[in-house]
Structures are given as structure tokens and as C-alpha cells.
N, C-alpha and C positions, 0 to 999 in steps of 0.2 A: 387944347393946352390947361392945364390947371392956371388960373390966374396968379396963384402965389410960388407956380414952380419956379419961376427965375429966382426967387428969394431963398428957395431950399437949397441946403446944401447936401450933396449925396455922397455917399460911399458907395464907390463901383466894386461889386463882389462877383468874381469869377472862379468857378470850380469845375475841377475835370477831376473825375475818380477813376482808378486804374482798375475798379471792379467791371464785372461785366454789366451792370446796370447802365453804365453811362459808354460804352464803345462808340455808339454811334453820334455821340455829342460833340460839339465842336471843341478844337482845342482852346486852351486858355489864353494864347495869343490871338486866335481869331475872335473870341468872345470879346476881348479887350478891345480890339480895333473895330468891331461892329457897334460895340455900346458907346464907343469914344465919338463915332460918326452918328450915332443916336442923340447924343448929349450936344452934339454941334447943332444938329436940325432942328432941335427943339429947345435949344439956350439952356441947357441946364448946368449946373455948376458943380462939377465933380471936386471934391475936396481931398479924396484919397483913393487911391486902388489898391483892393485887398486881394489877393489868389490864394487858393488852395487846393492841393490833391488830397482829398481825402472823401470817403464816403459819407452819405448823408445816411443812411439807412439807420444807423442807431443815433441815440442822443448821447449829448456831453462828449462828442466825438472829434469834434473840429474848432480848436483853439482860435483859430483866426475868426472864425463864424462868431464865436462866443466874444472876441475883442469888438466886432463890428457892433453888436447888439449893447456892450458896456458903454462904448462910447458915443452912441446914440442916446443910451439913457442919459449920459453927463452934459448933452446939449451940442457936441461937437458938429453932430451933422443931423438932420430929420429926414433924410430917404435913402433908399436903398436902390440902385440900378444893378441890374441882373439879366442875366440873358433870358431865363425862364423861371417860373416860381419853383420848379424842381430843383434848380439850382441852390435854393436856400434851405429846402426841407424835403426829406423823404420819409418822416417817420413823424408821428402825432404828436409825440412831445415838443418837438421844435415847431410844427406848424401850428399848435396850439400856442406857443410862446409868442411868434410874429404875428397870429390874427390877433391875440389880445393887445400887444402892442399897437397895433394898427387901431384897433377899437378906441384904445385909451388917447390917442393922438401922441405916443410917445413916438411911434413912427408916422410922419405927415405924408408920405409917398413910398409906395413901391413901383419903379418902373420897369419893365420888361420890354423886350424888343418889337412888342406888337400892343400892348396895353399898358394902363396904369390902375393901381388899386388905392385906394385912398378912404381915410378913417370914416367918411360919411356914407361910404357905398354899403350896399346890401352884403352882409358877410356870406351870404350863401356861395356866391361867386368864388370868393377866395378859397373858401372851406371845400367846396366840391374839386377845384383844381389842385389843391394841396392833398385832398382824400383820394385823387387820382395816382399822383406822386407815389404815396403811400403804398396803395392799393397793388402799383407796379410792382414793389419789392417783394410784397406779400406773394404775389403770381409769380414772380421770378424764384422765389424759393420753393414753392410749390411743385412748378415746372422741372426745376433742378432735381428736387426729390423724386419727382415722377419719373424723370428721366434715368436717373441711377436705378431705381427700382426696375425699370423696363428693362435696363440692360443687363440687371442680374438675373432676373427672369428669363432671358435668352440666352444664359449661361455664359457671360462675358464679366472678368473680373473689371470693377470701377477702377481707373487709376492707373498708375505706372507697370508695365509688366517686368516681372522679375528678371534676374539674368538669363541669358539663353531665348529669351524671346523679345519681341517688338511690337508696339501700338501701331496698328495699321489705320493712321489717321481719317484715311478716306473712307473705308468701309467699316470704321469704329469696330474693329476686332484685334484680336492679339494673334500675332503669326510667329512661327521659326525665325529667330535671328540666323541668317545663313551663316555668319562668321564664327557666333560663340554658341551654338545648341549644341554642335557634336562634342566642343571642348567641356562644357559644362556638363554634359551626359558622361563624356569620361572622367569626370570627378567622381560622379556617382559609383561609376564602375569600380574606381579605385578604392572608394569606400567600401562597398559590397564586398571586394575580396577579402577583407579582414586584415591585410598585410599592411595599410599604411593608415596613420595617425591624421587627424584633421590638419595638424601643424605641417605634416609631410606634404599632404596632397597641396596644400597653400602655398609651398615652397616649389613644388614641382610646377604648379599653373603659374606662378609669377616670375619665377626664375627661367625654368626649362621652357615653357610654351610661350614666355612673355604675353601672358592675360592681362588685358586691360579691361577695366568697366566701362559700360556703356556710357558714351559721351552725351551731356545733356547741356542747356545753357548755362547753368552754374556749377555743374560738379561732373565728375565721371571722367574716363580717359586716364586713370590711374591704376595700379596695382591693386587686386582684391584685398580686402582686409579680414583678419580672421573672423570678426561677428558677421561679415557679409556671408563667409563661407557657412559658418554655423547656421545663418538664415535660410540658407539654399538647403542645407540637410534635414530642416526642420518645417519646410513650407509645403503643405499638401496640394500646392499648384502643380506640382511636378508628377504627380500621379492622376492628374486629371480634375482636380477639385479647387475650390479657392476658398478662403476664409475672408468674411467681411462684417465687420461689428460682431464679432464673437460667435458667428454662424459659418457652418460649411456649405457651400453649395456645388452642385455638379456644373462643372466646366464645359464649353463647347470647343475648347483648345486643344492641340495634340499633345498628351502625355508623353513626358520623357522616359519616364519607368513606369511600373506597375505598384498596385498598394501594396503587395508581398514584399517589394524591394524597398519599398518607403519603411514598412514596418521594421525589418530587418535591421535597416540603418538605424532605427530608433533603439533597438536593444544593443547595437555596436556601441550608441553613443550614451548609453545609460538612462535612455527617456522612459523605458516601456516599463509601466507600473511603479515608476522610482519617483520619489520626489527629486526637485530639482535641487542642487546645492544652493547653500546660502550665500551670497553674492554680496561684495561690498563695492561702497562709491567712495573714490578717492578724487581730492582735488586737483592734481597735479599731473595724474596720469595722461599720456598720449602728447603732452607738451615738451618733455625734456629728452634729450638723446644722450648717448653714452660718446664721450670723446674717445674712447679706445677702439669700439667697434661700429658706431653709429646706429647702434640697435635703440629701440625706445625703453626709457626708463619706467619701470613698473611698481606696483605697490603692494605690500601685504602687511596684513595685522596678525601680530603674535602676541602671545599671553606667556608669561614669564614668571617663573616660581621664585619669590624673595625669599631668601633663606632666613635671613634675620627676623622677619617677621611671620614667614610662614604664610603670607597672602600672595596673591596672584597681581600681577600689573598687564595692564594690555597697552601695547604701543604700535605705532605704525612706521615702518621705515620703507624707502624708497631704494632699487636696486635695479641693476642692468637685465634685461630678459637673457641677454647672451644666448639669443637665437641662432649667433653666426658661430657656432661651435669652434669651427677650423682656427678662430682668429684667438680662442684662448684668453677671452677678457677675463681682467682681475681687477675692474672699477671698483672699490669698495661701496657699500651702502650708505645711506645716510638717515637718521631719523628723522620724524617730521617736524619735531621743534627745532631742529638744527637748521632744516632746510626753509621753515618758516622765518626764521630769524635772518638767513641770508636775505631772504626777499624784500622783509622791512627794511634792512640795512640798504637795500638798492633804491627802495620806495624814499628812503631819508634824503637821496642825494637829489631828488624833484620836489622835495615838500618844502614850501615857502610858508611863512606864517600869515596868520589870516588878515592880520592888519596891511601887510605888505600887497596881499592879494586885492585887498578893497583900494588900497591907493594906486595899484596898476589898472585897475578897472574904471576907476575914475577917469583916468588918463585917455584907456581906451574909448569912453564916451565921450570926450572931448573929440578925439582924432576920428571916432566913428561918425559924429555930427557934420564934421568937415567934409569926410568921405561922401555921406548921403547927398551933402548939398552940391557937392561937384556933380557926382553921378546923375544928379537929377537934372542938370544941365546938359550934360552930354547926352541923357535919356531924350530930351526934348528934341536936340537936333538929329539923332539918330532916327527918331520917331519920323521927324518930319522928311528925312530921306527916304525912310521907307513908304510913307504915303505916296513920294512923288515917284518913287519907283512903281509901285502898284498902279497908279494913275497912267505911267508909261506902258505898263503892258496891256490896261484896258483899252489905251487910245490905238496900242498897235493890232490888238483883235480886232477894233475897227476899221482899220486899215486894211487888213487881210479880207474881212467881210466885203468891204467895197471894192476889193482888187486893186488898191494902190499899191499893194507891194506883192513880190512873187514868193512861192512857197519857201527858196532856198533861202532869200534873207528873210522871211520872217521866222522861221525856224532858227536861224543865226541868231538873230536879234532876241527873240524870245528865250532861247537857251541862256543868253547873256544877263538878260533882265532876269531871269528866275534863279541864278547863281547868286547875282547881286542882292534880290530878296533875302534868299536863304543867309547869306554871309550877314546882312544887315539885322536879320531878326535874332541870329546867334547873339549879335553883339548887344541888341536891346537886352534880351534875358540876362546877360551878363553883367550889364550895367545895373539892370534893375534890381539882380539879387546879391551883386557881390559885397555891398556895404554891410548889407544885414548878415550875409554868411560868414563873412569875415569877422564880425564881432561877436556872433555866436560860437564860432569855433574857438576864437581866444578866450572867451568867457568860461567856456568849458574846460580848456585847456587850464585856467587858473584855478577854477575849481578842483578839478583833479588832483593838481598839484597841493591843494592846501587840504584836502581831506582825505583822498587815498590811501594814506598810511593807517590813519586812524581806522577807516572801514576795513581795511584788510585785517588788522588786528583783533577787533571785535564781529566782522563780518562771518558767515556761513561759508559753507565749501563752494558754493555757486559764487558767491561775491569775490572770493579768495581766488577763484580761477580767472574770473573775468578781469580783475586788477593786474593781475600776473599776465595774462595776455594781452592788455592795453600797454604796458610799460615795455614790452621789447618783443624780441622773435629770436630763432637760433639758441634756443635755451639749451645749455650743453654743460655735463656735470662730469669735472674732472678731478680726480685725488679728492671727492667730497666738498670740492667749491662749486657752485653754481655760477655758471658765467653766463651774462645775458646781452645780447647786443641791442642797446635802446632804439628805441623808436625815432625817427628823424624828429618828428616835432617836441619829442621831450628836451633835444638839446637847447633849443632858446630857452625852454623853463629853466633848465641847468644853469645856464650863463646870468638870467635874472634872478635865479635864486641866490646867486653868489652876490651880486649887486645888493640884492633886498637883506640878505643877513648881515652883510658888512654894514648897511647902514643901521639896521634893525640893533647889531651891537654897539654902535657906537652912541646910539639914541636910547639906549636901555633904561637911563631913568626917567626918560620922557615917555610916559604911556600913551597919550593921546598923539595918534599920528596925524590927527587932522589940524594940530595947532600951527600958528604961523612959524614957530621955530622949525619944526618938523619939516613943513612945506617948504622952506627956505633950504635947510639941508638936501631936501631930495629935487629941488631945482635942476641941480647940475646931474642928480642921475637920470632925472626925465630927458635932459637933452641927450645924454649918453646913450638912453634907452631908444629915444625917438629915430635916431639914424639905424638903430638895429632893427627896429620895428619892422621897416619896409621889408628887407631880406628875410625877416622871421616870419611874417606872414605869408610868403610864399609857399613855406613848408607845412603851415598851418591850414592851407587853401586845399591840401589834398585830403581832406576827410578823416582827420585820425579817428581810431576807436577809442571812446571815452567809457569810462564806467558811470552808469547812473545810480 
């Protein structure tokens, strides 16, 4: 052991990536528990534990790791305790920085599960191990590209199979979907007959056949959209070829139609030797529904001649698609300017003054400091119980090996202990993260409330769409008025908004919100808010969508 090790304060850094390079690496919890045991055995002083779920193959991609280095620069700690060197870096930029900090003595010790790196050591060993981690990523990338190229050469589409087909994950090929192949083929046959439009085929598939898209972990299991049906009718995959990175390859999958059928459909669609029509992108399409017929609201761009000036003016208006013609919908259209005004008015309900936001966040910081302290004590007790349960499980295994316990009682007790360990591990994760997560969610909520309205007014179409999606759900247009069901997490903001605006109005002559006069005036509001905070935090704990 290094003689100075007992004097060095260590930051424990545990990293787990969701990407393929780290699939075999131990979980963050396992890393922390093993590293704590190492620290106890070696008498190391762990000042703080840092965890991160990020890939290390790119530089400047890990904010927690950057914080670790900055705090070491400030002298808050002198060492890093980690599972392996590849937990710290898998790219030459971060590797070089770590090596340089170690050589300069900014980092006085790097401890892994099996060895220590010191400033006076030969730099070759650290460079070799860092280089091996970097080379692993390069080899992984090359092998992935080589695997994709080999799959293409063998005539198989890399990626997800289109509608009507399935990925055979065992044999790594694409096969017919026994449930949907014939239905998708029937769509082609209807299109080839020349008697059906694409919207009509879509209506038949969704309403008459009850067609549902293939379900995956995150999507699917819903009626087909118009864009998906057009994608089918434009995909060469169905006549036995596939497109990958703008190149066409011969496939080994079973074709659904002939190339002549495909070309015939292109003629029907107007794609044969004809430029594609100009398309427009609108901010709010696909979000709003008509209150009368429940169809989606679409947008159109129109050019109008102004007689008084002789000039042409272009404007955008939103209207019902009126797909359900049997309902004879008469919902009036609304111009973009009026629609955006109504959204701005809605945002105004949740907009708080910046000074009030800063005051609120100061209170949050005090609350969060107490929360973190309380959670740390709870975490210590829970961790002690976790280690005790783990020890009981180890002892139980020893008893089974020495035949002090029969199989039935062993399995029963083992199951009980494993269930307890799983339960306490979940509580450990919750205790460690809840305070930080709660504070982050609250800060994002207040920042959204303070700035979203102005960002919407000055933002581009993508920003406007994201902000609108964040404030509510079930957007309904009725009689030219947009009705929005607000997100649950905005309701506490609305309540606090009333408190803040009332206080702000009474204190209008006093511009400095941090003055003693203002703080005294807010003391009563803080007590009022404090009781509300507990109930509101339960709403914010459910990961609301925020605009960044």
C-alpha cells in the first residue's frame, strides 16, 4: 500500500454504458459494493460516490466524469477509485487528460480493483491499458461495419424488416410474417387494380381488416398511418431488392410482388419520371384533433391576391382533414397567427416572473440539502442491511456445501434472502437518487415556467412543437378555439404562479427580491408553499417532458 494512501481522499466513480461495448461489465451497484469492500480492506477514504450511465467512447460526453476532474483540480480529493481504467476512458482525449493529471500530481492515485497507478510510476503501463480500451472501441466499430457489410453481401437487409416480414433473430435472416404477409400483399393487389386510392386502401386495412402494425418494445400495435402505407408502396424490398445508404442490393428474402407490379404502382402514384410535389412542414400537424369528428387537424399554405395592393400574401391555416365524411364535419379553420396566440395565452397561465423563479429555487436548495442529508443517513442503514443479507446468503451457501442444511430448506431460505436483497437494492437506488432527481425535476419545471412563453414566441417550428407537446395533451379544436388538457406537473406551477404574481404585484415598487423587506414578505408564502411542496413533488417525480 502507498504510505500516503490513508491521507488521500478518493472519489469513487462507477460507470455503466447501455451500449454494446460494456454489456459484460458489472452493474453500477456491483461496482460500488466491490469498490467499497476494496476501500475498507485498504483503508481508503471515500469522500463521495459518483455514478454515470454514459458511453466513454467519445470525449466531452460525460458531465459527471468532468465534474470529478474539476473537483479534483480544486483539491476536494486527490484520488479516483474505479473498477478498471476503461471505466474512466475509452477515447484518447480523456485518456491523455487523465495521464497528464497523474503525471502532474493533480491526481495522486488511481485505484482499480486490482492495482494502483501513481504519479511516479512509469507512464507506459497506464498508456498501454488506456490504449487497449481505446483500441477496443475502434475494433468494435470496425467489426460492426464488417458485420453489416457481410450481411448485405449475403443479401439480407440490415435492420428492421418492413411490414409483412419478420426478423428471424436466431438465423439472422428475414422471413414472411405469417399474420401480416398476405394482408400487405392484398394492399398491393388493391393498388394494382387501379380502383382504389391510397386513403381508401388505408381505411379498408385499418377499419375492415383491423390491421395493426408489428409491435416492438417502444412502438407498434396500432393502426397503420398514411405515411407508412406510402412507404410500403415505394419500397423496393417488396419486389426482392432493398435499399441501404442510397444503394440498391439484391435480397435473398421472398418477394411479395414482381418488379413489373412495383413499376405499375409507381405510375399510379405519379412517381414514374415525375418530380415529387413540393411538401411543407408545419409545427402543429398530428397534435390536434377535431372536436366534432375526432379526425386530425391538418395545415395548408395558401396564397391570396390582395385587391387593394395587387400583391400576393401567403398564409397558413389549420383545418379538419374530414376523413370521416359520413359525419359531415363543419369545424371552421383557424389561421396560424390566431392558433399561436391561443397557445401563448395558455403558456401565460404557467409563466412565472424570473425573480420569483430564483426565489423559489433558493428555497428548493435549502429543502434539497436537508433531503440529501436525511437520505444519506437512510442510505447508510440500508447499505448495512444489504451487506448483512449478502453475508447471510454466503453463509447459507457454505452450510449447503458442508451439508448442514437439506435442499428444501436451502432453496426456501435462499429465495427469501434473494427477495430481500432485491428489495433493499431497489431502496438503495431510490435513497441515493431521489433527492438529486427531485431537485433537478423541480428546477427544470421552474425554468420551463419562466422561459417557455418567450421561447415559443421567438422559437422555430421545432421549438414551438416541443413546447406545445410539453404543456398538455388531448389538444382539441372546437369552434375555432383550441382546448388543451394541461400536464399534471403544470398544476402545481399554476398554483405557485398565483402566489408569486400576487406577491410580485404587492411588492412592485421593490425591485430587489432578495432584500430583507421582500424576504419577510415571502416568509409567510414560504410556509404556505412548504406544505404544498410535499404533495406537488409526487407529481414532479413522474418525469415530465420539458423543453430544453
